[in-house]
C-alpha positions in Angstrom: 244.3 9.5 -152.1 243.6 6.1 -150.4 243.1 7.9 -147.0 240.1 9.8 -148.4 238.4 6.7 -149.9 236.0 4.4 -148.2 237.6 1.1 -147.2 235.3 -1.8 -148.0 237.5 -4.8 -147.1 240.9 -6.4 -147.3 242.8 -9.3 -148.9 244.1 -11.4 -146.0 247.2 -13.6 -146.7 246.5 -17.3 -145.9 249.8 -19.0 -146.8 252.9 -18.9 -144.7 254.8 -15.8 -145.5 258.0 -17.4 -144.1 258.1 -19.8 -147.0 258.3 -16.9 -149.4 261.0 -15.1 -147.6 259.1 -11.9 -147.4 256.6 -10.1 -145.3 253.0 -9.9 -146.7 250.4 -7.9 -144.7 246.7 -7.5 -145.2 246.0 -5.6 -148.4 243.4 -2.9 -147.9 240.7 -2.5 -150.6 238.8 0.7 -151.2 235.5 1.5 -153.0 236.3 2.0 -156.7 239.4 1.0 -158.6 242.2 -1.0 -156.9 245.4 -2.5 -158.4 247.2 -5.5 -156.9 250.7 -6.4 -158.0 254.2 -7.6 -157.0 255.3 -4.2 -155.7 252.1 -3.7 -153.6 252.7 -7.1 -152.0 256.5 -6.7 -151.6 257.1 -10.1 -153.0 259.9 -11.3 -155.3 258.0 -13.9 -157.3 258.4 -12.8 -160.9 255.3 -14.7 -161.9 253.2 -12.0 -160.2 253.1 -9.0 -162.4 253.5 -5.4 -161.2 249.9 -4.9 -162.3 248.6 -8.4 -161.7 244.9 -7.9 -161.0 242.7 -4.8 -161.0 239.7 -4.8 -158.6 236.6 -2.6 -159.0 234.9 -2.6 -155.6 231.3 -1.7 -155.0 229.8 -0.2 -151.8 228.0 -3.4 -151.1 231.4 -5.2 -150.7 231.4 -7.2 -154.0 234.3 -6.7 -156.4 234.8 -7.3 -160.1 238.3 -8.5 -160.8 240.2 -8.2 -164.1 243.3 -10.3 -164.7 245.8 -7.8 -166.0 249.0 -9.9 -166.0 249.8 -12.8 -168.4 249.4 -15.5 -165.7 246.0 -16.8 -164.6 244.5 -16.6 -161.1 242.3 -19.0 -159.2 239.1 -17.9 -157.4 237.5 -20.4 -155.0 233.9 -19.5 -154.2 231.2 -21.6 -152.5 233.3 -24.8 -153.0 234.0 -24.1 -156.7 237.6 -23.4 -157.8 237.7 -21.5 -161.1 240.7 -20.6 -163.2 240.5 -17.0 -164.6 242.9 -16.2 -167.5 244.5 -13.0 -168.6 242.0 -10.3 -169.6 239.1 -12.3 -168.2 236.8 -10.9 -165.4 235.3 -12.6 -162.3 233.0 -11.5 -159.4 234.6 -11.8 -156.0 232.5 -11.9 -152.9 233.1 -11.8 -149.2 234.9 -15.1 -148.1 236.2 -16.0 -151.5 239.8 -17.3 -151.8 242.1 -15.8 -154.5 245.3 -17.6 -155.6 247.3 -14.9 -157.5 249.4 -17.8 -158.9 247.7 -21.2 -159.1 248.7 -23.0 -155.9 250.4 -20.1 -154.2 250.0 -16.5 -153.0 246.6 -17.2 -151.4 244.4 -14.4 -150.0 241.0 -14.4 -148.5 238.7 -11.5 -149.3 237.1 -10.2 -146.1 234.5 -7.4 -146.5 234.0 -4.9 -143.7 230.5 -5.1 -142.2 229.9 -8.6 -143.5 227.7 -9.3 -140.5 225.0 -7.1 -141.9 223.1 -9.9 -143.5 219.4 -10.7 -144.3 219.1 -12.9 -141.2 216.7 -12.2 -138.4 217.3 -8.7 -137.2 219.4 -8.4 -134.0 219.7 -5.6 -131.6 220.7 -2.4 -133.5 224.4 -1.8 -133.6 225.9 1.4 -134.9 228.2 1.2 -138.0 231.1 2.5 -136.0 230.7 -0.3 -133.4 230.4 -2.9 -136.1 233.6 -1.8 -137.7 235.3 -1.8 -134.3 234.0 -5.3 -133.5 235.3 -6.4 -136.9 238.6 -4.8 -136.3 239.0 -6.5 -132.9 238.1 -9.8 -134.5 240.6 -9.3 -137.3 243.3 -8.4 -134.8 242.5 -11.5 -132.8 242.7 -13.6 -136.0 246.1 -12.0 -136.9 247.4 -12.7 -133.4 246.3 -16.4 -133.7 247.9 -16.7 -137.1 251.1 -15.1 -136.0 251.3 -17.6 -133.1 250.6 -20.5 -135.5 253.4 -19.4 -137.8 255.8 -19.2 -134.9 254.8 -22.7 -133.8 255.2 -24.0 -137.3 258.7 -22.5 -137.6 259.6 -24.0 -134.2 258.4 -27.4 -135.5 260.6 -27.1 -138.6 263.6 -26.3 -136.4 262.8 -29.3 -134.1 262.6 -31.6 -137.2 266.0 -30.3 -138.3 267.5 -30.9 -134.8 266.1 -34.4 -134.7 267.6 -35.2 -138.1 271.0 -33.8 -137.0 271.0 -35.8 -133.8 270.0 -39.0 -135.5 273.1 -38.7 -137.8 275.5 -39.1 -134.9 273.5 -41.2 -132.5 275.3 -44.4 -131.6 278.4 -43.5 -133.6 281.6 -44.4 -131.7 283.7 -41.9 -133.6 282.6 -38.4 -134.4 282.0 -37.6 -138.1 283.6 -34.5 -139.4 281.0 -32.0 -140.4 280.8 -28.3 -141.1 281.2 -27.8 -137.4 284.9 -28.7 -137.9 285.4 -27.8 -141.5 287.7 -24.8 -141.7 288.7 -23.1 -144.9 291.7 -20.8 -145.2 291.6 -18.0 -147.8 294.3 -19.6 -149.9 292.3 -22.8 -150.1 288.9 -21.3 -151.1 289.3 -22.1 -154.8 290.4 -25.7 -154.1 286.8 -26.6 -153.1 283.4 -25.0 -153.1 281.1 -23.6 -150.5 277.5 -24.0 -149.5 275.3 -20.9 -149.5 273.9 -19.5 -146.2 270.4 -20.8 -145.3 268.0 -19.0 -142.9 266.4 -21.1 -140.2 269.1 -23.8 -139.7 271.5 -24.2 -136.8 274.3 -21.6 -136.7 277.0 -24.2 -137.0 275.6 -25.3 -140.3 276.3 -21.8 -141.8 280.0 -21.9 -140.8 282.0 -21.2 -144.0 278.8 -20.6 -145.9 278.6 -17.8 -148.4 276.2 -14.9 -149.1 276.0 -12.7 -152.2 277.8 -9.7 -150.6 280.6 -12.1 -149.7 281.5 -12.6 -153.4 280.5 -9.2 -155.0 282.7 -6.9 -153.0 285.6 -4.5 -153.3 286.5 -2.2 -156.2 284.6 -3.9 -159.0 285.0 -2.1 -162.4 282.9 -4.3 -164.6 280.4 -7.1 -163.6 279.0 -9.7 -166.0 276.2 -11.6 -164.3 274.9 -14.7 -165.9 271.6 -16.3 -164.7 268.2 -17.6 -165.5 265.9 -15.7 -163.2 266.8 -12.1 -162.0 264.9 -10.1 -159.4 266.6 -6.8 -159.7 264.8 -5.2 -156.8 266.0 -8.0 -154.4 269.4 -8.1 -156.0 270.1 -4.4 -155.4 268.8 -4.6 -151.8 270.8 -7.7 -151.0 274.0 -6.5 -152.6 274.1 -2.6 -152.6 277.7 -2.8 -153.9 276.1 -3.4 -157.4 274.8 0.1 -157.4 278.3 1.5 -157.4 279.8 -0.7 -160.2 280.3 1.5 -163.3 279.4 -1.1 -165.9 277.1 -4.1 -165.4 276.1 -6.6 -168.1 273.3 -9.2 -167.3 272.9 -12.3 -169.4 269.5 -13.7 -168.4 266.8 -16.1 -169.3 263.7 -13.9 -168.5 260.8 -13.3 -170.9 257.4 -11.7 -171.1 256.2 -9.6 -168.2 259.3 -10.5 -166.1 261.6 -9.1 -168.7 259.5 -6.0 -169.1 259.8 -5.3 -165.3 263.6 -6.1 -165.5 264.0 -3.6 -168.3 262.1 -0.8 -166.5 263.9 -1.4 -163.2 267.5 -1.4 -164.4 270.0 1.3 -163.6 271.2 3.5 -166.5 274.6 1.8 -166.6 273.2 -1.7 -166.8 272.8 -3.6 -170.0 270.6 -6.7 -170.4 271.2 -9.5 -172.9 269.3 -12.7 -173.6 271.6 -15.2 -175.4 270.1 -16.6 -178.5 268.1 -19.9 -178.3 268.2 -21.4 -181.7 266.4 -24.7 -180.7 263.0 -24.7 -179.1 262.4 -25.4 -175.4 265.9 -24.2 -174.5 266.8 -21.8 -171.7 269.7 -19.7 -170.7 270.2 -21.5 -167.4 273.9 -20.8 -166.5 274.6 -19.2 -163.2 277.9 -17.3 -163.0 279.6 -14.0 -162.3 282.6 -12.4 -163.9 283.9 -9.5 -161.9 286.7 -7.3 -163.3 289.0 -5.5 -160.7 292.0 -3.2 -161.1 294.2 -6.2 -160.1 292.5 -9.1 -161.9 289.2 -11.0 -162.4 287.0 -13.0 -160.1 285.2 -16.0 -161.7 282.2 -17.3 -159.8 280.2 -20.4 -160.8 277.2 -21.2 -158.6 273.7 -22.8 -158.6 271.3 -20.0 -157.4 268.9 -17.8 -159.4 269.3 -14.1 -158.5 266.1 -14.2 -156.3 265.6 -14.1 -152.6 264.5 -17.7 -151.9 267.4 -19.2 -153.8 270.0 -17.3 -151.7 268.2 -17.8 -148.4 266.0 -20.9 -148.2 267.6 -23.6 -150.3 270.7 -25.8 -150.4 273.0 -24.2 -153.0 276.7 -24.3 -153.9 279.3 -21.8 -155.1 282.9 -21.9 -156.4 285.1 -18.9 -157.0 288.7 -18.1 -157.8 290.6 -14.8 -158.5 293.1 -14.5 -161.4 295.6 -11.7 -162.0 296.1 -9.7 -165.3 298.7 -11.2 -167.6 301.8 -9.1 -168.2 302.3 -7.6 -171.7 304.7 -10.3 -172.8 302.3 -13.2 -172.3 299.0 -11.7 -173.6 299.0 -13.9 -176.8 300.5 -16.9 -175.2 300.3 -18.8 -171.9 296.7 -19.9 -172.7 295.5 -22.6 -170.3 292.7 -25.1 -171.0 290.5 -23.2 -168.5 291.0 -19.9 -170.5 290.1 -21.5 -173.8 287.0 -23.1 -172.4 285.9 -19.9 -170.7 286.4 -17.7 -173.8 284.7 -20.3 -176.1 281.7 -20.3 -173.8 281.5 -16.5 -173.6 281.7 -16.2 -177.4 278.7 -18.6 -177.6 276.7 -16.2 -175.5 277.1 -13.5 -178.2 277.4 -10.8 -175.5 277.1 -7.2 -176.7 280.4 -5.3 -176.5 280.8 -2.7 -173.8 283.2 0.2 -174.5 284.6 1.2 -171.1 287.6 3.1 -169.7 289.4 1.2 -167.0 291.8 3.0 -164.6 295.4 2.4 -165.5 294.3 0.2 -168.4 292.5 2.7 -170.7 289.8 2.2 -173.3 288.9 -1.4 -173.8 286.0 -3.5 -175.3 284.4 -5.9 -172.9 283.7 -9.0 -175.0 284.7 -12.6 -174.9 288.3 -11.9 -176.1 288.7 -9.4 -173.3 288.9 -12.3 -170.8 292.1 -13.5 -172.4 293.9 -10.7 -170.6 294.0 -12.7 -167.4 296.3 -15.5 -166.3 294.3 -18.6 -165.6 297.2 -21.1 -165.3 296.5 -21.5 -161.5 292.9 -22.6 -162.1 291.9 -25.4 -159.7 289.0 -26.7 -161.8 287.9 -27.3 -165.4 284.8 -25.8 -166.9 282.0 -28.0 -168.3 279.6 -25.9 -170.3 276.6 -26.5 -172.6 275.5 -24.2 -175.4 272.6 -24.8 -177.7 273.2 -26.2 -181.2 273.9 -29.3 -183.3 277.6 -30.0 -182.5 279.7 -32.2 -184.8 283.3 -32.8 -185.7 285.8 -31.1 -183.4 282.9 -29.6 -181.5 281.4 -32.9 -180.6 283.3 -33.2 -177.3 283.3 -29.5 -176.6 280.1 -29.2 -174.8 277.6 -31.1 -172.6 278.1 -34.6 -171.3 280.6 -35.3 -174.2 282.9 -32.5 -172.7 282.7 -34.2 -169.4 283.5 -37.5 -171.0 286.6 -36.1 -172.7 287.9 -34.5 -169.5 287.5 -37.8 -167.6 289.2 -39.7 -170.4 292.3 -37.5 -170.0 292.5 -38.2 -166.2 294.0 -41.1 -164.3 292.2 -42.3 -161.2 292.9 -44.6 -158.2 292.0 -48.3 -158.7 289.5 -47.9 -155.8 287.1 -46.3 -158.3 286.9 -49.2 -160.7 283.2 -49.8 -161.2 282.4 -47.5 -158.3 279.0 -45.9 -158.1 277.8 -42.6 -159.5 275.6 -39.9 -158.1 273.2 -37.7 -160.1 271.7 -35.0 -157.9 269.6 -32.1 -159.2 266.3 -30.3 -158.8 264.4 -30.9 -162.1 264.0 -34.1 -164.1 263.6 -34.0 -167.8 261.8 -36.5 -170.0 264.2 -39.4 -170.1 264.5 -42.9 -171.6 266.8 -45.8 -170.7 268.8 -45.4 -173.9 269.8 -41.8 -173.1 270.4 -42.6 -169.4 272.9 -45.3 -170.6 274.5 -42.8 -172.9 274.9 -40.3 -170.1 276.2 -43.0 -167.7 278.9 -44.0 -170.3 280.2 -40.4 -170.3 280.2 -40.2 -166.5 281.9 -43.6 -166.2 284.9 -42.6 -168.5 288.4 -42.6 -167.2 291.3 -45.0 -166.6 293.4 -46.2 -163.7 297.2 -45.6 -163.5 297.7 -48.9 -165.3 295.5 -47.8 -168.2 292.6 -50.1 -167.2 289.1 -48.5 -167.8 287.2 -47.6 -164.7 284.1 -49.4 -166.1 280.5 -48.5 -165.9 279.3 -47.2 -162.6 275.8 -47.7 -161.2 274.0 -44.4 -160.6 271.9 -43.3 -157.7 269.5 -40.4 -158.3 269.2 -38.3 -155.2 265.8 -36.6 -155.3 263.5 -35.2 -152.6 260.5 -37.3 -151.7 257.0 -35.9 -151.1 257.6 -36.2 -147.4 261.0 -34.3 -147.7 259.2 -31.4 -149.3 256.2 -31.5 -146.9 258.5 -31.3 -143.9 261.0 -28.8 -145.4 261.8 -25.3 -144.1 259.4 -23.9 -146.8 256.8 -26.6 -146.6 255.1 -27.5 -149.9 256.2 -24.1 -151.3 259.7 -25.6 -151.8 258.2 -27.9 -154.4 257.6 -25.0 -156.7 261.4 -24.9 -157.3 261.5 -28.7 -157.9 259.5 -28.5 -161.2 259.4 -32.1 -162.2 256.0 -33.3 -163.6 254.5 -36.6 -162.7 254.9 -38.0 -166.3 258.7 -37.6 -166.0 259.1 -38.7 -162.4 256.9 -41.8 -162.3 258.6 -44.0 -164.9 259.2 -47.6 -164.0 262.8 -47.8 -165.2 263.8 -45.0 -162.7 262.6 -46.8 -159.6 265.8 -48.7 -159.1 267.9 -45.5 -159.1 266.0 -43.3 -156.5 267.9 -42.3 -153.4 267.0 -40.1 -150.4 268.2 -36.5 -149.8 269.9 -36.8 -146.4 271.9 -33.8 -145.4 272.1 -33.9 -141.6 275.9 -33.6 -141.5 275.6 -30.1 -143.1 272.4 -29.2 -141.3 270.4 -29.1 -144.5 268.0 -32.0 -144.4 265.1 -29.6 -144.5 266.7 -27.0 -146.9 265.5 -28.4 -150.2 268.2 -28.8 -152.8 268.5 -26.4 -155.7 272.2 -27.4 -156.0 273.1 -29.7 -158.9 276.0 -32.1 -158.5 277.4 -35.2 -160.2 280.1 -37.4 -158.8 281.8 -40.8 -158.7 282.8 -42.1 -155.3 283.9 -45.0 -153.2 283.0 -44.7 -149.5 284.0 -41.1 -148.6 286.7 -40.9 -151.3 285.7 -38.9 -154.4 287.0 -39.7 -157.9 285.7 -36.4 -159.3 283.0 -33.9 -158.5 280.9 -31.6 -160.7 279.1 -28.5 -159.4 276.8 -27.2 -162.2 273.6 -25.5 -163.2 272.6 -28.5 -165.3 269.6 -30.6 -164.3 269.2 -34.2 -165.5 267.8 -33.6 -168.9 268.7 -34.0 -172.6 268.1 -30.2 -173.0 270.9 -29.5 -170.5 273.4 -32.2 -171.3 272.7 -33.0 -174.9 271.7 -36.1 -176.7 273.8 -37.9 -179.4 272.3 -38.2 -182.8 273.3 -39.6 -186.2 275.1 -42.7 -184.8 276.9 -40.7 -182.3 278.4 -38.1 -184.7 276.2 -35.2 -183.5 275.3 -33.8 -180.1 272.1 -31.8 -179.9 271.8 -29.4 -176.9 269.0 -26.9 -176.2 270.2 -24.9 -173.2 273.1 -22.9 -171.8 274.7 -24.5 -168.7 277.9 -24.0 -166.8 279.7 -26.1 -164.2 283.1 -26.6 -162.6 284.8 -30.0 -162.4 287.1 -31.0 -159.5 289.7 -33.6 -160.5 292.5 -35.3 -158.6 295.0 -34.0 -161.1 298.1 -32.2 -160.0 297.4 -28.6 -158.9 299.8 -25.8 -158.3 300.2 -24.4 -154.8 302.0 -21.4 -153.7 301.3 -17.7 -153.2 297.6 -17.2 -153.5 296.0 -14.3 -155.3 293.0 -12.2 -154.3 291.4 -9.3 -156.1 290.1 -7.9 -152.8 292.8 -8.5 -150.3 296.6 -8.6 -149.8 298.2 -11.4 -151.7 301.5 -12.3 -153.2 300.9 -12.0 -156.9 302.9 -14.3 -159.2 303.3 -12.6 -162.5 302.6 -14.8 -165.5 305.7 -15.7 -167.4 308.0 -15.3 -164.4 310.1 -18.0 -163.0 307.8 -19.3 -160.3 309.4 -22.6 -159.6 310.5 -21.4 -156.2 307.0 -20.1 -155.4 304.8 -23.0 -156.2 304.9 -26.7 -156.7 302.6 -29.4 -158.2 301.1 -31.9 -155.9 298.6 -34.8 -156.4 295.3 -34.2 -154.6 292.9 -36.6 -153.1 289.2 -35.5 -153.1 287.1 -36.6 -150.1 283.8 -35.8 -148.5 283.5 -34.0 -145.1 282.9 -37.4 -143.5 286.1 -38.9 -144.7 288.3 -40.4 -142.0 292.0 -40.7 -142.7 292.4 -44.1 -141.0 295.3 -46.0 -142.5 295.6 -43.7 -145.5 298.8 -41.8 -144.8 300.1 -41.0 -148.3 302.1 -37.8 -147.6 302.5 -37.2 -151.4 298.7 -36.4 -151.6 297.0 -33.3 -150.5 293.6 -33.8 -149.0 290.8 -31.6 -150.5 287.6 -31.8 -148.6 284.4 -31.1 -150.5 281.3 -30.0 -148.6 279.1 -32.5 -150.4 275.7 -31.8 -148.9 274.3 -35.3 -148.9 275.0 -38.6 -147.3 277.4 -41.1 -149.0 276.3 -43.7 -149.9 272.8 -42.3 -150.1 270.0 -44.5 -148.7 267.8 -45.9 -151.4 264.0 -45.2 -151.4 261.9 -47.5 -149.3 258.5 -48.8 -150.5 256.9 -45.8 -148.8 259.0 -43.1 -150.5 257.5 -41.2 -153.4 259.5 -38.8 -155.5 258.1 -35.3 -155.6 256.0 -34.3 -158.6 254.9 -30.7 -158.7 251.7 -31.3 -160.6 250.2 -33.8 -158.2 247.8 -33.0 -155.4 248.9 -33.6 -151.8 246.3 -33.4 -149.1 248.5 -34.2 -146.0 249.2 -30.8 -144.5 252.8 -29.5 -144.4 254.6 -27.8 -141.5 252.6 -24.6 -142.2 249.2 -26.4 -142.3 249.0 -26.1 -146.1 248.1 -28.6 -148.8 249.3 -28.7 -152.4 248.3 -27.1 -154.6 247.7 -24.3 -152.1 244.0 -24.0 -151.9 241.6 -24.0 -148.9 
């Protein structure tokens, strides 16, 4: 056992543990064989394998390290920074810096008794006293480091407060923000919600959402769709999942991450990676489909199933509950939302689950199963992407062509003629002007009430600057989730589109965005709004080929589109609470009515707009409208560049000392 072995040193964490959302302590090392991995460090970063590095330590304090996992490590020794690949070995000495993942998870190797050198002999000191002195010195260092982290976190909070105050300074009339934004239960599905963020003002988390808020109640079957899945964190963050009889996870993991996922799953869980027929594609959709005795809950959101995504970043989530259809309407009453949902689920090629549901009996959980619910009250339309070469009737079924077709069917107010567009995302693909114009044409589709086309809108691309990332709640570590390389970001034709991430009105200026949104607006009025998993890339949205007769898409994506179309209001339905359920097929004219909606931002002021025939739907759009353009000093973040100006945690990027 470790207690009977001779301790020869420790790996001391150098980077801010706050930025990783976990608690990393010194890692003791003993003479002989040691293994360092994700479970030992209690971190959720899937890039770190469970058996990441093995260390064979000698009595003299030196160690031979073998990279066991698939990802390389970095060892900095005597001013030299070396990359050590999988299955390669390296000698590690006292004072060396080890990066378990290049640029992050930094540890300094400190040997016990390292003051026993070949220098001029000093007064004899017993080994026990040397160890005690070293221990006292280490404790002093830890105390200093703890103090520094607290000071850094305080600085981050001060920066946030300054940003919040600057938003309202000098304003004669108070802007409406999340402080005033209230959301009744029957209006939840009309809009979306921001996810809760740690380390921001309490008012900024009003009406925000956590994962236990959405996965709750008597869930019979859960289908979770995502890209990254940390099952250890997921079960600890949402213990309800342990009690769900049947769980199907559609994921995008591979390699060592998938191996760990498979070994960690519960016996009633099934994992499925949807097929990727075209290279460089991913299963990137983020959604949940929860089956209850009373209906189904559909959730579309923007966060990976990992700690940092649900705690440290700006994210968005929409959900709505739908009742079971009655027997007389099972094969009819199919809404556009239902058709889009089932078509998308078919494309995932989910494995069938044979389950026995209380009061329902034996059923097969597959795409067709989801036709058993009544979606006629859906407040949004689905916009999905699936990989493939789409032609004919499928040309406008997916990607940006689906969005184009939905906008073409809708009538908009004249105020949106030639009004601007917003593209906001966290990763930028390899783009060219031709495709950006193609994409802009789709997002500019639509007509006014008198059949006049809205016209092409000028886009702004909201994207964090280097300074935004440096001063963020996570410091430079936030840049790891904004994986845009320099070759994609620093293209001349993009310069005229760049706009700043300003989110003071929702208290999230320093919570870096992982949310993806696209919208058309005029002032604080919104023509339409899309919350989606799709970044700005051809892989996500598709690119037209063969003179516009074919759309090629590489990845799976899913989003919800808010439109000003007439929506039904009346008795709300909830799978987890008391609600007045309107059975499909019943005469519901006395229970609900159709009313035109007006979409607005939180900062919208009614002013002279007193149209009583419109219902106002406020969307918690997390950035300033219009967004301020970049200045000459602003530089868009690139995750493969080096930044030497220290962040709020005293770190540089990539993270090396």
